[in-house]
C-alpha positions as CSV (number, residue, x, y, z in Angstrom):
1,X,-13.2,43.6,-5.7
2,X,-11.0,43.9,-9.3
3,X,-12.0,47.6,-10.5
4,X,-13.8,48.1,-13.5
5,X,-10.8,48.6,-16.1
6,X,-8.9,45.3,-14.7
7,X,-12.5,43.6,-15.3
8,X,-13.1,44.9,-19.1
9,X,-9.2,44.0,-20.0
10,X,-10.0,40.5,-18.7
11,X,-12.9,39.9,-20.5
12,X,-11.3,41.5,-23.7
13,X,-8.3,39.1,-23.6
14,X,-7.0,37.5,-27.0
15,X,-8.8,39.4,-29.5
16,X,-7.5,41.3,-32.6
17,X,-5.4,44.3,-31.0
18,X,-6.1,46.9,-33.4
19,X,-9.9,46.0,-33.3
20,X,-9.8,46.2,-29.5
21,X,-8.4,49.5,-29.7
22,X,-10.9,51.0,-31.9
23,X,-13.4,48.9,-29.7
24,X,-12.1,51.0,-26.7
25,X,-12.3,54.0,-28.8
26,X,-15.4,53.8,-29.3
27,X,-16.5,53.3,-26.2
28,X,-15.6,56.7,-25.2
29,X,-18.2,58.3,-27.6
30,X,-21.2,58.3,-24.8
31,X,-22.2,56.0,-21.9
32,X,-24.8,54.4,-24.1
33,X,-21.9,53.2,-26.8
34,X,-19.8,52.1,-23.5
35,X,-23.0,50.2,-22.1
36,X,-23.2,48.2,-25.6
37,X,-19.6,47.2,-25.2
38,X,-19.9,45.7,-21.7
39,X,-22.3,43.3,-21.9
40,X,-20.1,41.1,-19.5
41,X,-20.3,44.0,-17.1
42,X,-24.2,43.8,-16.5
43,X,-24.2,40.4,-15.8
44,X,-21.3,40.3,-13.5
45,X,-22.9,42.9,-11.4
46,X,-26.6,41.2,-11.5
47,X,-27.5,40.5,-8.1
48,X,-27.8,36.5,-7.0
49,X,-30.7,37.7,-4.8
50,X,-33.7,39.0,-6.2
51,X,-37.2,38.2,-6.8
52,X,-36.1,39.1,-10.6
53,X,-34.5,35.8,-10.7
54,X,-37.9,34.0,-10.4
55,X,-39.4,34.9,-13.5
56,X,-40.0,32.4,-16.0
57,X,-37.5,31.0,-17.9
58,X,-37.5,32.1,-21.7
59,X,-34.6,32.1,-24.6
60,X,-33.2,35.4,-23.9
61,X,-31.1,38.1,-26.5
62,X,-28.7,38.1,-23.7
63,X,-27.5,41.9,-24.5
64,X,-31.0,43.4,-25.5
65,X,-30.7,47.4,-25.8
66,X,-31.8,49.7,-27.9
67,X,-29.6,49.1,-31.0
68,X,-30.2,45.5,-31.2
69,X,-33.7,45.3,-33.6
70,X,-33.3,46.0,-37.2
71,X,-34.3,44.8,-40.2
72,X,-33.5,41.7,-42.3
73,X,-34.3,39.3,-45.6
74,X,-35.6,36.1,-44.1
75,X,-35.0,32.5,-45.7
76,X,-38.6,32.9,-47.3
77,X,-36.8,36.1,-48.7
78,X,-39.7,38.4,-46.8
79,X,-38.5,41.4,-44.9
80,X,-38.9,41.9,-41.3
81,X,-37.8,44.0,-38.3
82,X,-36.9,41.9,-35.3
83,X,-34.3,41.5,-32.4
84,X,-30.7,40.9,-34.6
85,X,-28.3,39.8,-32.1
86,X,-28.0,36.8,-30.4
87,X,-23.9,36.0,-29.6
88,X,-25.0,36.1,-25.9
89,X,-28.5,34.3,-25.8
90,X,-29.1,31.9,-23.6
91,X,-31.8,30.1,-21.1
92,X,-33.0,32.9,-18.6
93,X,-35.4,34.6,-16.4
94,X,-37.0,36.8,-18.6
95,X,-36.4,39.7,-16.5
96,X,-32.8,39.6,-17.5
97,X,-33.5,40.8,-20.6
98,X,-36.4,43.4,-19.8
99,X,-33.7,45.1,-17.3
100,X,-31.5,45.2,-19.8
101,X,-33.3,46.9,-22.1
102,X,-35.0,49.2,-19.8
103,X,-31.3,49.9,-18.6
104,X,-30.2,51.3,-22.4
105,X,-33.6,53.2,-22.5
106,X,-32.2,55.6,-19.7
107,X,-28.5,55.4,-20.5
108,X,-29.4,56.7,-24.0
109,X,-31.5,59.1,-23.3
110,X,-29.0,61.3,-23.0
111,X,-27.5,60.5,-26.7
112,X,-31.0,60.8,-27.8
113,X,-31.6,64.3,-26.0
114,X,-34.6,62.7,-24.0
115,X,-34.9,64.4,-20.5
116,X,-35.6,61.7,-17.3
117,X,-39.0,62.1,-17.2
118,X,-39.5,61.0,-21.0
119,X,-37.0,58.5,-20.4
120,X,-39.5,56.9,-17.6
121,X,-42.3,57.1,-19.9
122,X,-40.7,55.3,-22.6
123,X,-39.7,52.4,-20.1
124,X,-43.4,52.4,-18.5
125,X,-44.2,52.2,-22.3
126,X,-41.7,49.5,-23.3
127,X,-43.4,47.5,-20.2
128,X,-47.0,48.1,-20.8
129,X,-46.8,46.6,-24.2
130,X,-44.7,43.8,-23.1
131,X,-47.2,42.7,-20.6
132,X,-50.0,43.4,-22.9
133,X,-48.7,41.5,-25.7
134,X,-47.3,38.5,-23.6
135,X,-51.1,38.3,-22.1
136,X,-52.4,38.3,-25.8
137,X,-50.3,34.8,-25.9
138,X,-49.9,35.3,-29.7
139,X,-46.5,35.4,-31.4
140,X,-47.3,37.6,-34.4
141,X,-44.3,39.5,-36.8
142,X,-43.4,43.1,-37.9
143,X,-43.2,43.4,-41.8
144,X,-43.7,46.4,-44.5
145,X,-47.7,46.0,-43.8
146,X,-47.8,45.8,-40.2
147,X,-45.1,48.2,-38.7
148,X,-45.9,51.6,-37.5
149,X,-44.1,55.1,-36.7
150,X,-40.8,55.2,-37.6
151,X,-39.7,50.9,-38.1
152,X,-42.8,52.0,-41.1
153,X,-40.5,54.3,-42.7
154,X,-37.3,52.1,-42.3
155,X,-39.4,49.2,-44.3
156,X,-40.6,51.7,-46.7
157,X,-37.2,52.8,-47.4
158,X,-35.9,49.5,-48.2
159,X,-37.8,49.7,-51.3
160,X,-35.0,51.4,-52.7
161,X,-32.1,49.7,-52.2
162,X,-30.8,47.2,-54.6
163,X,-27.7,44.5,-54.8
164,X,-25.6,46.9,-57.3
165,X,-25.5,49.7,-55.3
166,X,-25.4,47.8,-52.3
167,X,-22.0,46.2,-54.1
168,X,-20.9,49.5,-55.4
169,X,-20.5,51.1,-52.1
170,X,-18.6,48.1,-50.3
171,X,-16.2,46.8,-53.7
172,X,-14.6,47.7,-56.4
173,X,-14.8,46.4,-59.9
174,X,-12.3,46.3,-62.4
175,X,-12.8,44.2,-65.6
176,X,-16.2,42.6,-64.9
177,X,-14.6,41.7,-61.2
178,X,-15.0,43.1,-58.3
179,X,-12.7,43.1,-54.8
180,X,-13.9,44.0,-51.2
181,X,-13.0,47.8,-50.4
182,X,-10.5,48.1,-47.7
183,X,-11.2,51.5,-46.0
184,X,-10.3,50.5,-42.7
185,X,-14.0,51.8,-41.2
186,X,-15.5,48.7,-42.4
187,X,-13.0,46.4,-43.0
188,X,-9.1,45.6,-42.5
189,X,-7.1,43.5,-44.9
190,X,-6.8,39.8,-44.1
191,X,-3.6,37.9,-43.8
192,X,-2.4,35.3,-46.8
193,X,-3.1,32.5,-43.7
194,X,-6.4,33.9,-42.8
195,X,-7.5,34.0,-46.5
196,X,-6.2,30.2,-47.1
197,X,-8.2,29.2,-44.0
198,X,-11.8,31.3,-44.8
199,X,-11.2,29.4,-48.0
200,X,-10.7,26.2,-47.0
201,X,-14.0,26.8,-44.4
202,X,-16.2,28.3,-47.2
203,X,-15.0,25.6,-49.6
204,X,-16.0,22.3,-47.0
205,X,-19.4,23.5,-46.8
206,X,-20.1,24.7,-50.1
207,X,-19.4,21.0,-51.3
208,X,-22.3,20.0,-49.3
209,X,-25.2,22.7,-50.8
210,X,-26.8,21.8,-53.8
211,X,-24.8,24.7,-55.6
212,X,-21.5,24.9,-54.6
213,X,-20.2,27.2,-57.0
214,X,-22.9,30.0,-55.7
215,X,-20.0,30.1,-52.7
216,X,-17.0,30.3,-54.7
217,X,-14.9,33.0,-52.7
218,X,-13.5,36.3,-54.8
219,X,-12.6,37.9,-51.6
220,X,-12.4,38.1,-47.8
221,X,-11.2,40.7,-45.2
222,X,-12.0,41.7,-41.4
223,X,-15.1,43.1,-41.4
224,X,-15.6,46.0,-38.5
225,X,-19.1,46.1,-37.2
226,X,-20.6,46.5,-33.9
227,X,-19.0,47.7,-30.6
228,X,-19.4,44.4,-28.5
229,X,-18.0,42.2,-30.6
230,X,-15.5,44.4,-32.0
231,X,-12.2,42.4,-32.1
232,X,-14.0,38.8,-32.4
233,X,-12.9,37.2,-35.6
234,X,-14.7,38.3,-37.9
235,X,-15.0,38.2,-42.0
236,X,-16.7,39.9,-44.7
237,X,-16.7,37.4,-48.0
238,X,-17.1,38.7,-51.5
239,X,-18.7,34.9,-53.4
240,X,-19.5,34.2,-56.8
241,X,-23.4,34.5,-56.1
242,X,-25.5,34.1,-59.2
243,X,-23.0,36.1,-61.5
244,X,-20.1,38.6,-61.5
245,X,-20.2,41.4,-61.4
246,X,-23.7,42.9,-60.2
247,X,-25.3,39.4,-59.0
248,X,-22.1,38.7,-56.6
249,X,-23.3,38.3,-52.9
250,X,-21.7,39.4,-49.4
251,X,-21.2,36.6,-46.4
252,X,-20.4,37.8,-42.7
253,X,-18.6,35.1,-40.8
254,X,-18.3,35.7,-37.4
255,X,-16.6,33.3,-34.9
256,X,-18.7,32.6,-31.7
257,X,-17.9,32.3,-27.9
258,X,-19.6,31.6,-24.7
259,X,-22.2,33.7,-23.9
260,X,-21.1,36.0,-21.0
261,X,-24.3,35.2,-19.3
262,X,-23.1,31.6,-19.0
263,X,-20.9,32.0,-15.4
264,X,-23.6,33.8,-13.8
265,X,-26.7,31.4,-14.7
266,X,-28.8,28.7,-12.2
267,X,-31.1,27.3,-15.1
268,X,-30.0,24.0,-16.7
269,X,-28.5,24.4,-20.2
270,X,-29.3,22.8,-23.1
271,X,-26.1,20.6,-24.6
272,X,-25.2,22.3,-27.6
273,X,-22.3,20.7,-30.0
274,X,-20.7,23.9,-30.3
275,X,-21.3,27.9,-29.3
276,X,-22.3,28.5,-33.0
277,X,-24.8,26.2,-33.2
278,X,-26.3,27.7,-29.7
279,X,-26.3,31.3,-31.4
280,X,-28.3,29.7,-34.7
281,X,-30.7,27.9,-32.4
282,X,-32.1,29.8,-30.6
283,X,-32.2,33.1,-33.2
284,X,-33.9,30.2,-35.2
285,X,-36.3,29.9,-32.3
286,X,-36.9,33.3,-31.2
287,X,-37.3,34.7,-35.0
288,X,-39.1,32.5,-36.2
289,X,-37.8,33.0,-40.0
290,X,-34.2,33.7,-39.4
291,X,-32.3,35.2,-41.9
292,X,-31.0,34.0,-45.5
293,X,-28.3,31.5,-44.9
294,X,-27.7,31.3,-41.1
295,X,-25.7,28.3,-40.6
296,X,-23.5,27.6,-37.7
297,X,-20.3,26.0,-38.8
298,X,-17.3,24.5,-37.3
299,X,-13.3,24.6,-38.9
300,X,-10.0,23.4,-37.1
301,X,-11.7,23.8,-33.5
302,X,-13.2,27.2,-33.6
303,X,-17.0,27.6,-34.4
304,X,-18.9,30.4,-36.7
305,X,-21.7,31.9,-37.5
306,X,-22.4,32.4,-41.6
307,X,-24.9,34.3,-42.9
308,X,-25.9,36.6,-45.7
309,X,-25.0,40.8,-45.4
310,X,-27.7,42.1,-47.1
311,X,-28.9,45.4,-48.6
312,X,-31.5,45.8,-46.5
313,X,-30.3,45.1,-43.1
314,X,-30.5,48.5,-41.1
315,X,-31.9,49.7,-37.6
316,X,-33.8,53.4,-36.8
317,X,-32.3,56.2,-36.4
318,X,-33.7,56.7,-33.0
319,X,-32.2,60.8,-33.4
320,X,-34.9,61.4,-36.2
321,X,-37.6,61.5,-33.2
322,X,-37.6,65.6,-33.6
323,X,-38.4,66.0,-30.3
324,X,-42.1,64.2,-30.8
325,X,-41.8,61.7,-28.0
326,X,-44.6,59.9,-29.6
327,X,-42.2,58.7,-32.2
328,X,-40.2,57.3,-29.8
329,X,-43.1,55.9,-28.0
330,X,-44.1,53.9,-31.2
331,X,-40.7,52.4,-31.8
332,X,-40.2,51.2,-28.3
333,X,-43.6,49.9,-28.5
334,X,-42.6,47.8,-31.3
335,X,-39.8,46.8,-29.4
336,X,-41.9,45.7,-26.6
337,X,-43.9,43.6,-28.6
338,X,-40.9,41.7,-30.3
339,X,-39.7,41.1,-27.5
340,X,-42.9,39.0,-26.3
341,X,-43.3,38.0,-29.1
342,X,-40.1,36.0,-29.6
343,X,-40.8,34.9,-25.8
344,X,-43.8,33.0,-26.8
345,X,-42.9,31.5,-30.2
346,X,-39.7,30.1,-28.4
347,X,-41.6,28.6,-25.4
348,X,-41.9,25.2,-24.1
349,X,-38.1,24.8,-25.7
350,X,-35.8,22.6,-23.9
351,X,-36.7,24.0,-20.5
352,X,-38.7,27.4,-21.6
353,X,-41.8,28.5,-20.2
354,X,-44.6,27.0,-21.9
355,X,-46.9,30.1,-23.2
356,X,-49.5,29.3,-20.4
357,X,-46.5,30.7,-17.6
358,X,-45.9,33.5,-19.7
359,X,-49.6,34.7,-19.7
360,X,-49.8,33.8,-16.2
361,X,-46.9,35.7,-15.5
362,X,-48.1,39.0,-17.6
363,X,-51.6,38.9,-14.9
364,X,-49.9,40.9,-12.8
365,X,-47.3,44.0,-13.0
366,X,-45.9,44.0,-9.1
367,X,-42.6,43.0,-11.0
368,X,-42.7,46.2,-13.0
369,X,-41.4,48.6,-10.2
370,X,-38.6,46.3,-9.3
371,X,-37.3,46.2,-13.1
372,X,-37.6,49.9,-12.9
373,X,-35.5,50.5,-9.7
374,X,-33.0,47.9,-10.7
375,X,-33.1,49.8,-14.4
376,X,-32.9,52.9,-12.7
377,X,-30.1,52.5,-10.5
378,X,-28.1,50.4,-12.6
379,X,-28.2,53.5,-15.3
380,X,-26.3,55.4,-12.7
381,X,-23.7,52.6,-12.2
382,X,-22.9,52.8,-15.9
383,X,-22.5,56.6,-16.1
384,X,-19.9,56.0,-12.9
385,X,-18.1,53.2,-15.1
386,X,-18.3,55.0,-18.2
387,X,-16.4,58.1,-16.4
388,X,-13.8,55.6,-15.0
389,X,-13.4,54.3,-18.1
390,X,-12.8,57.4,-20.2
391,X,-10.2,59.0,-17.7
392,X,-8.1,55.3,-18.0
393,X,-8.5,55.8,-21.4
394,X,-6.8,59.0,-21.9
395,X,-3.7,57.5,-19.8
């Protein structure tokens, strides 16, 4: 079998070299960062023969882990907390998402200073709350008034954020005009050809919108964000919005490719016109209320997901649990409910199980232990692969 380093290099072929090196550097931080950056390894290693593959089919996130939940403003302008990454989303057994999330808890325990018994407690907490929410058969949402614990604190803090401060933090203003800051931490400069391409793409799409002037491009840069997708073509775009200088908007434009789960799927998938359509369609189904301006675009043979880059986008800083396990448990409970609610909300669509099947699945817990056993075993594999990766990177 090809070794783990060759597998990682093969998967990341064709990415922007400078950003790919940054990805590899970030993956050295700890086993959880490595886990975030190697979703493909998780599914390459997934057992073909397992009782976990017989679970009901749902629309999975595909890369479900502790840091792929966050706040956002929906297209109805209300603020939510939910799963926020759907690049890998497909139709798969519900247990695939659960196994990856549980593994992330066990792998992330070290960086959170959580001991093994506490991590196992959090895993059990997740499974029990997920099962209970699925049994209820009702899809709900997490908003300011319904959030608890650190999620509630996060959503309450967002009230203090405004567009001007957000723009000031990411742009510089001169004579009433803004341009993006190039700090090589969140942004890199684009070439002239890339600027022309993004301008043409945005103009082509804007011409079909009620107010094309809103989307007039003022500046564009490569966006540095995330771990797993670093190196993929991605831009931050400064647009006119509702007027310069303080009512400009920022957009996120990200190239979309086939899900890393695709080679390992046995379930028939819908025919998507392109990969960005897959991402946007599944995100809209699972979230119910998608982020503002979420759109799938196709231009010159490449597909992109476009969305607003918002001041209120953020995630819970789990390191602030301050040694009080109950604070972490409340966040895990919220995540468990969101996963269940998303599966219920998107049930019965193009091959996904209907709600009654999911409720029946949740009526028994016999699948809990196989999930926990697999997550525990695979977390040890992640630690081993991480050690191998760090040694190779030094060389």
